[in-house]
BATORBA-882495 format. One record per residue (C-alpha): residue number from 1; z, x negated, y. Coordinates in nm, 2 decimals. Each point is the difference from the previous one (the first is absolute). Layout:
REM residues N
<dopa seq="NUM" z="Z" x="X" y="Y"/>
...
END
This chain:
REM residues 345
<dopa seq="1" z="4.76" x="3.97" y="11.93"/>
<dopa seq="2" z="-0.25" x="0.08" y="-0.27"/>
<dopa seq="3" z="-0.24" x="-0.29" y="-0.07"/>
<dopa seq="4" z="-0.37" x="0.07" y="0.02"/>
<dopa seq="5" z="-0.32" x="-0.01" y="0.21"/>
<dopa seq="6" z="0.06" x="0.18" y="0.32"/>
<dopa seq="7" z="-0.35" x="0.00" y="0.16"/>
<dopa seq="8" z="-0.11" x="0.24" y="0.26"/>
<dopa seq="9" z="-0.27" x="0.23" y="-0.15"/>
<dopa seq="10" z="-0.17" x="0.03" y="0.33"/>
<dopa seq="11" z="-0.26" x="-0.24" y="0.14"/>
<dopa seq="12" z="-0.13" x="-0.10" y="0.33"/>
<dopa seq="13" z="-0.26" x="0.21" y="0.17"/>
<dopa seq="14" z="0.02" x="0.32" y="-0.22"/>
<dopa seq="15" z="0.18" x="0.24" y="-0.21"/>
<dopa seq="16" z="0.19" x="-0.13" y="-0.31"/>
<dopa seq="17" z="-0.25" x="0.15" y="-0.25"/>
<dopa seq="18" z="-0.31" x="0.21" y="0.00"/>
<dopa seq="19" z="0.15" x="0.35" y="0.02"/>
<dopa seq="20" z="-0.30" x="0.15" y="-0.17"/>
<dopa seq="21" z="0.12" x="-0.16" y="-0.32"/>
<dopa seq="22" z="0.27" x="0.13" y="-0.22"/>
<dopa seq="23" z="0.36" x="-0.11" y="0.01"/>
<dopa seq="24" z="0.20" x="0.05" y="-0.32"/>
<dopa seq="25" z="0.36" x="0.11" y="0.02"/>
<dopa seq="26" z="0.25" x="-0.01" y="-0.28"/>
<dopa seq="27" z="0.37" x="0.07" y="0.00"/>
<dopa seq="28" z="0.09" x="-0.34" y="0.15"/>
<dopa seq="29" z="-0.33" x="-0.16" y="0.09"/>
<dopa seq="30" z="-0.29" x="0.02" y="0.24"/>
<dopa seq="31" z="-0.32" x="-0.16" y="-0.12"/>
<dopa seq="32" z="-0.27" x="-0.09" y="0.26"/>
<dopa seq="33" z="-0.35" x="-0.11" y="-0.08"/>
<dopa seq="34" z="-0.06" x="-0.37" y="0.03"/>
<dopa seq="35" z="-0.30" x="-0.16" y="0.18"/>
<dopa seq="36" z="-0.14" x="-0.34" y="0.10"/>
<dopa seq="37" z="0.24" x="-0.01" y="0.30"/>
<dopa seq="38" z="0.30" x="-0.03" y="-0.24"/>
<dopa seq="39" z="-0.10" x="-0.34" y="-0.14"/>
<dopa seq="40" z="0.30" x="-0.20" y="0.13"/>
<dopa seq="41" z="0.25" x="0.27" y="-0.08"/>
<dopa seq="42" z="-0.11" x="0.02" y="-0.37"/>
<dopa seq="43" z="-0.06" x="-0.37" y="-0.04"/>
<dopa seq="44" z="0.36" x="-0.06" y="0.11"/>
<dopa seq="45" z="0.12" x="0.24" y="-0.26"/>
<dopa seq="46" z="-0.22" x="-0.14" y="-0.28"/>
<dopa seq="47" z="0.12" x="-0.36" y="0.09"/>
<dopa seq="48" z="0.36" x="0.08" y="-0.09"/>
<dopa seq="49" z="0.07" x="-0.19" y="-0.32"/>
<dopa seq="50" z="0.15" x="0.29" y="-0.20"/>
<dopa seq="51" z="-0.31" x="0.21" y="0.09"/>
<dopa seq="52" z="-0.27" x="-0.25" y="-0.05"/>
<dopa seq="53" z="0.14" x="-0.10" y="-0.34"/>
<dopa seq="54" z="-0.14" x="0.32" y="-0.14"/>
<dopa seq="55" z="-0.28" x="0.08" y="0.24"/>
<dopa seq="56" z="-0.16" x="-0.34" y="0.05"/>
<dopa seq="57" z="0.10" x="-0.21" y="-0.29"/>
<dopa seq="58" z="0.25" x="-0.18" y="0.23"/>
<dopa seq="59" z="-0.27" x="-0.12" y="0.23"/>
<dopa seq="60" z="0.00" x="0.10" y="0.37"/>
<dopa seq="61" z="-0.30" x="0.22" y="0.09"/>
<dopa seq="62" z="-0.23" x="-0.13" y="0.27"/>
<dopa seq="63" z="-0.08" x="0.19" y="0.31"/>
<dopa seq="64" z="-0.36" x="0.04" y="-0.12"/>
<dopa seq="65" z="0.12" x="0.15" y="-0.33"/>
<dopa seq="66" z="0.22" x="0.25" y="0.17"/>
<dopa seq="67" z="-0.27" x="0.08" y="0.26"/>
<dopa seq="68" z="-0.24" x="0.08" y="-0.28"/>
<dopa seq="69" z="0.24" x="0.22" y="-0.19"/>
<dopa seq="70" z="0.10" x="0.20" y="0.31"/>
<dopa seq="71" z="-0.36" x="0.04" y="0.12"/>
<dopa seq="72" z="-0.09" x="0.14" y="-0.34"/>
<dopa seq="73" z="0.30" x="0.24" y="0.02"/>
<dopa seq="74" z="-0.12" x="0.13" y="0.34"/>
<dopa seq="75" z="-0.35" x="0.05" y="-0.13"/>
<dopa seq="76" z="0.14" x="0.18" y="-0.30"/>
<dopa seq="77" z="0.20" x="0.24" y="0.22"/>
<dopa seq="78" z="-0.31" x="0.08" y="0.20"/>
<dopa seq="79" z="-0.21" x="0.05" y="-0.31"/>
<dopa seq="80" z="0.24" x="0.16" y="-0.25"/>
<dopa seq="81" z="0.33" x="0.08" y="0.18"/>
<dopa seq="82" z="0.21" x="-0.25" y="-0.21"/>
<dopa seq="83" z="0.10" x="-0.36" y="0.05"/>
<dopa seq="84" z="0.30" x="-0.21" y="0.08"/>
<dopa seq="85" z="0.31" x="0.13" y="0.18"/>
<dopa seq="86" z="0.29" x="-0.17" y="0.18"/>
<dopa seq="87" z="0.34" x="0.13" y="-0.11"/>
<dopa seq="88" z="0.25" x="0.07" y="0.28"/>
<dopa seq="89" z="0.36" x="0.09" y="-0.03"/>
<dopa seq="90" z="0.25" x="0.03" y="0.28"/>
<dopa seq="91" z="-0.20" x="-0.23" y="0.23"/>
<dopa seq="92" z="-0.06" x="-0.26" y="-0.27"/>
<dopa seq="93" z="-0.33" x="-0.09" y="-0.16"/>
<dopa seq="94" z="0.08" x="-0.02" y="-0.37"/>
<dopa seq="95" z="-0.33" x="-0.10" y="-0.14"/>
<dopa seq="96" z="-0.34" x="0.13" y="-0.11"/>
<dopa seq="97" z="-0.10" x="0.27" y="-0.25"/>
<dopa seq="98" z="-0.35" x="0.14" y="-0.06"/>
<dopa seq="99" z="-0.32" x="0.01" y="-0.19"/>
<dopa seq="100" z="-0.29" x="-0.25" y="0.00"/>
<dopa seq="101" z="-0.31" x="-0.05" y="-0.22"/>
<dopa seq="102" z="0.03" x="-0.28" y="-0.26"/>
<dopa seq="103" z="-0.26" x="-0.27" y="0.10"/>
<dopa seq="104" z="-0.33" x="0.04" y="-0.19"/>
<dopa seq="105" z="0.14" x="0.29" y="-0.20"/>
<dopa seq="106" z="0.00" x="0.38" y="0.05"/>
<dopa seq="107" z="0.37" x="0.03" y="-0.05"/>
<dopa seq="108" z="0.24" x="0.11" y="0.28"/>
<dopa seq="109" z="0.32" x="-0.20" y="0.00"/>
<dopa seq="110" z="0.35" x="0.09" y="0.12"/>
<dopa seq="111" z="0.18" x="-0.29" y="0.17"/>
<dopa seq="112" z="0.35" x="0.00" y="0.14"/>
<dopa seq="113" z="0.22" x="-0.27" y="0.15"/>
<dopa seq="114" z="0.34" x="0.04" y="0.16"/>
<dopa seq="115" z="0.24" x="-0.24" y="0.19"/>
<dopa seq="116" z="0.26" x="-0.13" y="-0.24"/>
<dopa seq="117" z="0.29" x="0.13" y="0.21"/>
<dopa seq="118" z="-0.12" x="0.35" y="-0.09"/>
<dopa seq="119" z="-0.04" x="-0.04" y="-0.37"/>
<dopa seq="120" z="0.19" x="0.23" y="-0.23"/>
<dopa seq="121" z="0.01" x="0.31" y="0.22"/>
<dopa seq="122" z="-0.30" x="0.18" y="-0.14"/>
<dopa seq="123" z="-0.21" x="-0.04" y="0.32"/>
<dopa seq="124" z="-0.30" x="-0.16" y="-0.18"/>
<dopa seq="125" z="0.00" x="0.28" y="-0.25"/>
<dopa seq="126" z="0.02" x="0.26" y="0.28"/>
<dopa seq="127" z="-0.29" x="-0.16" y="0.19"/>
<dopa seq="128" z="-0.21" x="-0.04" y="-0.32"/>
<dopa seq="129" z="0.05" x="0.37" y="-0.09"/>
<dopa seq="130" z="-0.12" x="0.10" y="0.34"/>
<dopa seq="131" z="-0.30" x="-0.23" y="-0.01"/>
<dopa seq="132" z="-0.10" x="0.11" y="-0.36"/>
<dopa seq="133" z="0.03" x="0.36" y="0.10"/>
<dopa seq="134" z="-0.22" x="-0.06" y="0.30"/>
<dopa seq="135" z="-0.26" x="-0.19" y="-0.20"/>
<dopa seq="136" z="-0.02" x="0.26" y="-0.28"/>
<dopa seq="137" z="-0.01" x="0.28" y="0.26"/>
<dopa seq="138" z="-0.31" x="-0.16" y="0.15"/>
<dopa seq="139" z="-0.19" x="0.01" y="-0.32"/>
<dopa seq="140" z="0.09" x="-0.32" y="-0.19"/>
<dopa seq="141" z="0.03" x="0.06" y="-0.37"/>
<dopa seq="142" z="0.14" x="-0.33" y="-0.12"/>
<dopa seq="143" z="0.21" x="-0.27" y="0.17"/>
<dopa seq="144" z="0.10" x="-0.34" y="-0.15"/>
<dopa seq="145" z="0.26" x="-0.27" y="0.07"/>
<dopa seq="146" z="-0.05" x="-0.36" y="-0.08"/>
<dopa seq="147" z="0.26" x="-0.22" y="-0.18"/>
<dopa seq="148" z="-0.06" x="-0.37" y="-0.02"/>
<dopa seq="149" z="0.35" x="-0.14" y="-0.07"/>
<dopa seq="150" z="0.14" x="0.08" y="-0.35"/>
<dopa seq="151" z="0.35" x="-0.08" y="0.13"/>
<dopa seq="152" z="-0.01" x="0.26" y="0.27"/>
<dopa seq="153" z="0.21" x="0.25" y="-0.20"/>
<dopa seq="154" z="0.12" x="0.19" y="0.30"/>
<dopa seq="155" z="-0.36" x="0.06" y="0.11"/>
<dopa seq="156" z="-0.09" x="0.13" y="-0.35"/>
<dopa seq="157" z="0.30" x="0.24" y="0.01"/>
<dopa seq="158" z="-0.10" x="0.11" y="0.35"/>
<dopa seq="159" z="-0.36" x="0.10" y="-0.09"/>
<dopa seq="160" z="0.12" x="0.17" y="-0.32"/>
<dopa seq="161" z="0.24" x="0.22" y="0.20"/>
<dopa seq="162" z="-0.30" x="0.10" y="0.21"/>
<dopa seq="163" z="-0.18" x="0.11" y="-0.31"/>
<dopa seq="164" z="-0.24" x="-0.29" y="-0.05"/>
<dopa seq="165" z="-0.08" x="-0.09" y="-0.36"/>
<dopa seq="166" z="-0.24" x="-0.17" y="-0.24"/>
<dopa seq="167" z="-0.17" x="-0.32" y="0.10"/>
<dopa seq="168" z="-0.35" x="-0.11" y="0.10"/>
<dopa seq="169" z="-0.08" x="-0.37" y="0.03"/>
<dopa seq="170" z="-0.25" x="-0.10" y="0.27"/>
<dopa seq="171" z="-0.13" x="-0.36" y="0.03"/>
<dopa seq="172" z="0.00" x="-0.17" y="0.34"/>
<dopa seq="173" z="-0.11" x="-0.36" y="0.09"/>
<dopa seq="174" z="0.36" x="-0.13" y="-0.01"/>
<dopa seq="175" z="0.18" x="0.23" y="-0.25"/>
<dopa seq="176" z="-0.01" x="0.30" y="-0.22"/>
<dopa seq="177" z="0.19" x="0.29" y="0.15"/>
<dopa seq="178" z="0.17" x="0.27" y="-0.20"/>
<dopa seq="179" z="-0.04" x="0.34" y="0.17"/>
<dopa seq="180" z="0.21" x="0.31" y="-0.08"/>
<dopa seq="181" z="-0.15" x="0.34" y="0.07"/>
<dopa seq="182" z="0.10" x="0.34" y="0.13"/>
<dopa seq="183" z="-0.20" x="0.32" y="0.01"/>
<dopa seq="184" z="0.04" x="0.29" y="0.25"/>
<dopa seq="185" z="0.10" x="0.23" y="-0.29"/>
<dopa seq="186" z="0.27" x="-0.24" y="-0.13"/>
<dopa seq="187" z="0.13" x="-0.05" y="0.35"/>
<dopa seq="188" z="0.03" x="0.37" y="0.06"/>
<dopa seq="189" z="0.17" x="0.06" y="-0.33"/>
<dopa seq="190" z="0.26" x="-0.28" y="0.07"/>
<dopa seq="191" z="0.07" x="0.09" y="0.36"/>
<dopa seq="192" z="0.05" x="0.38" y="-0.01"/>
<dopa seq="193" z="0.06" x="0.21" y="0.31"/>
<dopa seq="194" z="0.36" x="0.13" y="0.06"/>
<dopa seq="195" z="-0.01" x="0.36" y="0.10"/>
<dopa seq="196" z="0.25" x="0.16" y="0.24"/>
<dopa seq="197" z="-0.02" x="0.36" y="0.11"/>
<dopa seq="198" z="0.22" x="0.12" y="0.28"/>
<dopa seq="199" z="0.04" x="0.29" y="0.25"/>
<dopa seq="200" z="-0.05" x="-0.09" y="0.36"/>
<dopa seq="201" z="0.38" x="0.00" y="0.06"/>
<dopa seq="202" z="0.05" x="-0.24" y="-0.29"/>
<dopa seq="203" z="-0.25" x="-0.26" y="0.13"/>
<dopa seq="204" z="0.15" x="-0.32" y="0.15"/>
<dopa seq="205" z="-0.12" x="-0.12" y="0.33"/>
<dopa seq="206" z="-0.19" x="-0.30" y="-0.16"/>
<dopa seq="207" z="-0.16" x="0.24" y="-0.25"/>
<dopa seq="208" z="-0.12" x="0.23" y="0.27"/>
<dopa seq="209" z="-0.13" x="-0.29" y="0.20"/>
<dopa seq="210" z="-0.20" x="-0.13" y="-0.30"/>
<dopa seq="211" z="-0.14" x="0.35" y="-0.06"/>
<dopa seq="212" z="-0.11" x="0.06" y="0.35"/>
<dopa seq="213" z="-0.14" x="-0.36" y="0.03"/>
<dopa seq="214" z="-0.21" x="0.04" y="-0.32"/>
<dopa seq="215" z="-0.13" x="0.34" y="0.11"/>
<dopa seq="216" z="-0.10" x="-0.13" y="0.34"/>
<dopa seq="217" z="-0.15" x="-0.32" y="-0.15"/>
<dopa seq="218" z="-0.24" x="0.20" y="-0.22"/>
<dopa seq="219" z="-0.05" x="0.34" y="0.15"/>
<dopa seq="220" z="-0.02" x="-0.11" y="0.37"/>
<dopa seq="221" z="-0.10" x="-0.36" y="0.01"/>
<dopa seq="222" z="-0.20" x="-0.06" y="-0.32"/>
<dopa seq="223" z="-0.18" x="0.34" y="0.02"/>
<dopa seq="224" z="-0.04" x="-0.03" y="0.37"/>
<dopa seq="225" z="0.13" x="0.35" y="0.06"/>
<dopa seq="226" z="0.21" x="0.08" y="0.30"/>
<dopa seq="227" z="0.23" x="0.29" y="-0.11"/>
<dopa seq="228" z="0.36" x="0.11" y="0.00"/>
<dopa seq="229" z="0.14" x="-0.13" y="-0.33"/>
<dopa seq="230" z="0.36" x="0.09" y="0.09"/>
<dopa seq="231" z="-0.06" x="0.38" y="-0.01"/>
<dopa seq="232" z="0.35" x="0.14" y="-0.02"/>
<dopa seq="233" z="-0.04" x="0.09" y="-0.37"/>
<dopa seq="234" z="0.17" x="-0.30" y="-0.16"/>
<dopa seq="235" z="0.34" x="0.16" y="0.01"/>
<dopa seq="236" z="-0.12" x="0.27" y="-0.24"/>
<dopa seq="237" z="-0.15" x="-0.24" y="-0.25"/>
<dopa seq="238" z="0.10" x="-0.21" y="-0.30"/>
<dopa seq="239" z="-0.11" x="-0.36" y="0.05"/>
<dopa seq="240" z="-0.13" x="-0.19" y="-0.30"/>
<dopa seq="241" z="0.00" x="-0.38" y="0.05"/>
<dopa seq="242" z="-0.14" x="-0.27" y="-0.24"/>
<dopa seq="243" z="0.16" x="-0.34" y="0.06"/>
<dopa seq="244" z="-0.14" x="-0.32" y="-0.13"/>
<dopa seq="245" z="0.20" x="-0.30" y="-0.15"/>
<dopa seq="246" z="0.03" x="-0.15" y="0.34"/>
<dopa seq="247" z="0.14" x="0.32" y="0.14"/>
<dopa seq="248" z="-0.32" x="0.08" y="0.19"/>
<dopa seq="249" z="-0.11" x="0.36" y="0.03"/>
<dopa seq="250" z="-0.32" x="0.03" y="-0.20"/>
<dopa seq="251" z="-0.05" x="0.37" y="-0.04"/>
<dopa seq="252" z="0.12" x="0.32" y="0.16"/>
<dopa seq="253" z="-0.05" x="0.38" y="0.02"/>
<dopa seq="254" z="0.20" x="0.29" y="0.13"/>
<dopa seq="255" z="0.03" x="0.34" y="-0.17"/>
<dopa seq="256" z="0.11" x="0.34" y="0.12"/>
<dopa seq="257" z="0.16" x="0.28" y="-0.21"/>
<dopa seq="258" z="-0.19" x="0.33" y="-0.05"/>
<dopa seq="259" z="0.03" x="0.25" y="0.28"/>
<dopa seq="260" z="0.07" x="-0.27" y="0.26"/>
<dopa seq="261" z="-0.35" x="-0.08" y="0.12"/>
<dopa seq="262" z="-0.20" x="0.21" y="-0.24"/>
<dopa seq="263" z="0.07" x="0.22" y="-0.30"/>
<dopa seq="264" z="-0.07" x="-0.31" y="-0.22"/>
<dopa seq="265" z="0.16" x="-0.34" y="-0.01"/>
<dopa seq="266" z="-0.17" x="-0.22" y="0.25"/>
<dopa seq="267" z="-0.05" x="-0.38" y="-0.04"/>
<dopa seq="268" z="-0.13" x="-0.21" y="0.28"/>
<dopa seq="269" z="0.00" x="-0.34" y="0.17"/>
<dopa seq="270" z="-0.10" x="-0.17" y="-0.33"/>
<dopa seq="271" z="-0.04" x="-0.37" y="0.08"/>
<dopa seq="272" z="0.01" x="-0.34" y="-0.16"/>
<dopa seq="273" z="0.03" x="-0.33" y="0.18"/>
<dopa seq="274" z="-0.31" x="-0.22" y="0.03"/>
<dopa seq="275" z="0.14" x="-0.29" y="-0.21"/>
<dopa seq="276" z="0.09" x="0.23" y="-0.29"/>
<dopa seq="277" z="-0.34" x="0.17" y="-0.04"/>
<dopa seq="278" z="-0.23" x="-0.05" y="-0.29"/>
<dopa seq="279" z="0.28" x="0.05" y="-0.27"/>
<dopa seq="280" z="-0.01" x="0.38" y="-0.03"/>
<dopa seq="281" z="0.31" x="0.04" y="0.21"/>
<dopa seq="282" z="-0.15" x="0.30" y="0.19"/>
<dopa seq="283" z="-0.03" x="0.19" y="-0.32"/>
<dopa seq="284" z="0.35" x="-0.10" y="-0.10"/>
<dopa seq="285" z="0.17" x="0.12" y="0.32"/>
<dopa seq="286" z="-0.19" x="0.33" y="-0.02"/>
<dopa seq="287" z="0.09" x="0.07" y="-0.36"/>
<dopa seq="288" z="0.36" x="-0.11" y="0.07"/>
<dopa seq="289" z="0.01" x="0.23" y="0.30"/>
<dopa seq="290" z="-0.14" x="0.30" y="-0.18"/>
<dopa seq="291" z="0.24" x="-0.03" y="-0.30"/>
<dopa seq="292" z="0.30" x="-0.05" y="0.23"/>
<dopa seq="293" z="-0.10" x="0.31" y="0.20"/>
<dopa seq="294" z="-0.03" x="0.21" y="-0.31"/>
<dopa seq="295" z="0.34" x="-0.13" y="-0.12"/>
<dopa seq="296" z="0.15" x="0.08" y="0.34"/>
<dopa seq="297" z="-0.16" x="0.34" y="0.07"/>
<dopa seq="298" z="-0.15" x="0.13" y="-0.33"/>
<dopa seq="299" z="-0.35" x="0.02" y="-0.13"/>
<dopa seq="300" z="-0.17" x="0.13" y="0.32"/>
<dopa seq="301" z="-0.36" x="-0.07" y="0.11"/>
<dopa seq="302" z="-0.04" x="-0.31" y="0.23"/>
<dopa seq="303" z="-0.21" x="0.00" y="0.31"/>
<dopa seq="304" z="-0.15" x="-0.31" y="0.17"/>
<dopa seq="305" z="-0.22" x="-0.04" y="0.31"/>
<dopa seq="306" z="-0.23" x="-0.26" y="-0.15"/>
<dopa seq="307" z="-0.24" x="-0.23" y="0.18"/>
<dopa seq="308" z="-0.34" x="0.12" y="-0.11"/>
<dopa seq="309" z="-0.11" x="-0.34" y="-0.14"/>
<dopa seq="310" z="0.30" x="0.01" y="-0.24"/>
<dopa seq="311" z="-0.11" x="0.33" y="-0.17"/>
<dopa seq="312" z="-0.09" x="-0.16" y="-0.33"/>
<dopa seq="313" z="0.33" x="-0.20" y="0.00"/>
<dopa seq="314" z="0.20" x="0.32" y="0.05"/>
<dopa seq="315" z="-0.21" x="0.18" y="-0.26"/>
<dopa seq="316" z="0.11" x="-0.26" y="-0.25"/>
<dopa seq="317" z="0.37" x="0.09" y="0.07"/>
<dopa seq="318" z="-0.06" x="0.37" y="-0.07"/>
<dopa seq="319" z="-0.09" x="0.12" y="0.36"/>
<dopa seq="320" z="-0.29" x="0.23" y="0.08"/>
<dopa seq="321" z="-0.14" x="0.10" y="0.33"/>
<dopa seq="322" z="0.14" x="0.34" y="0.11"/>
<dopa seq="323" z="-0.17" x="0.07" y="0.33"/>
<dopa seq="324" z="-0.25" x="-0.12" y="0.26"/>
<dopa seq="325" z="0.02" x="-0.35" y="0.14"/>
<dopa seq="326" z="0.12" x="-0.07" y="0.35"/>
<dopa seq="327" z="0.05" x="-0.29" y="0.24"/>
<dopa seq="328" z="0.35" x="-0.14" y="0.05"/>
<dopa seq="329" z="0.05" x="-0.26" y="0.26"/>
<dopa seq="330" z="-0.37" x="-0.07" y="-0.01"/>
<dopa seq="331" z="-0.01" x="-0.06" y="-0.37"/>
<dopa seq="332" z="-0.16" x="0.25" y="-0.25"/>
<dopa seq="333" z="0.26" x="0.16" y="-0.23"/>
<dopa seq="334" z="0.00" x="0.25" y="-0.29"/>
<dopa seq="335" z="0.28" x="0.23" y="-0.10"/>
<dopa seq="336" z="0.08" x="-0.07" y="-0.37"/>
<dopa seq="337" z="0.24" x="0.15" y="-0.25"/>
<dopa seq="338" z="0.15" x="-0.10" y="-0.33"/>
<dopa seq="339" z="0.10" x="0.31" y="-0.20"/>
<dopa seq="340" z="0.31" x="-0.16" y="-0.17"/>
<dopa seq="341" z="0.11" x="-0.25" y="-0.26"/>
<dopa seq="342" z="-0.26" x="0.11" y="-0.25"/>
<dopa seq="343" z="-0.28" x="-0.10" y="0.23"/>
<dopa seq="344" z="0.12" x="-0.36" y="0.02"/>
<dopa seq="345" z="0.13" x="-0.06" y="-0.35"/>
END
C-alpha cells in the first residue's frame, strides 16, 4: 500500500469545500482551496520530518501558526481568488501548493510541500504549474519563491525548472531570505500551449468530455446563460484544443468549412479556461484557429457571431461588423467578417 496521508477531505456538518470557489484539475491531481477548518490536516503534513526540514527549518509548526496561515489563505481566496490549495491524488492528500503574501512585503510567494513517498514523480511541478497559471490568470504580474537553505540543491533545481530566476534578498527578523522571481510573460513563454486539431470523429472520449465541460463551464455557468450548447453541429466541425503542461484544456474553438453553415468559413465557441486567462491565450487560440482554417480550406473569408462587447477585440484580429446586431440567447451579438489572410497579417 502506498504510504501517505489518507485524510478524508470532508468535515462534520457541511460540504467538503465551498463550492463557489475554484477547484483546479491537472492530469493527475485535484487541488481544493484550504481554509481554517483544515488546520489539523495541514499541521500533520507539515510535522513530517522530511517536509518540515525545508518548510519550517526542522521545527514543528504550532497550531496557532497553521491557523494564522490558513485563515490568511481563506481571506485571500475571498479577496483575490488565490491562496493555498490541498493536493489530492487517488484518495491521498499529498501536500500543499499555493500562493501567499510575503509578510510585511508586497511580494506574492509560491509555496509547495509534498509527502516524501510521492517525491520524484513530477507531482509538485504539476501542481505548481496549475497554481502559477491560476495566479497569473487572475492578474498577478510577478510571483516569487523563497530559498533559505543554500544546501537545498533539489529545491533550486525545482524552481529553475518552473522558470524562476534571479535573486532578491529580503531581510526578516531571524534571517535574510533569497527570493527568486517569475513574471507572467516568462511563465507563458516557458509553458507553451500544445495545440491539437481534430475532426469530431477523431476526438477521443476524454477529449470530447473536456471540450463539453469547458464550454458548459464558461458559456452556461460563468455567463449564467441557459442555452443548448450541444447543438448537433459538432460533427461538421474541426475542433482546435489548446492543452497546458499539466494536460488541462485551456483553450478551444470549433471551425466549419465554407459552404457548410455559410458561404464563409465559420469560427465559434471560442473559449479559454478561467485559470489560463490574462496571458493573451484568447488571441492565440483565435489566430491559431484562423490560420489552420485557411491551411485546411483555402484563403476564404471567416465569419464569427461575436458578443457585442468584444467588437474591439475582434477588430484587432481583422474582423469588421458586416450587419445589424441581434440578441442570441439573451446576449447582444454582432455579425463580423474577416476578409482573409491579408486582413490579419
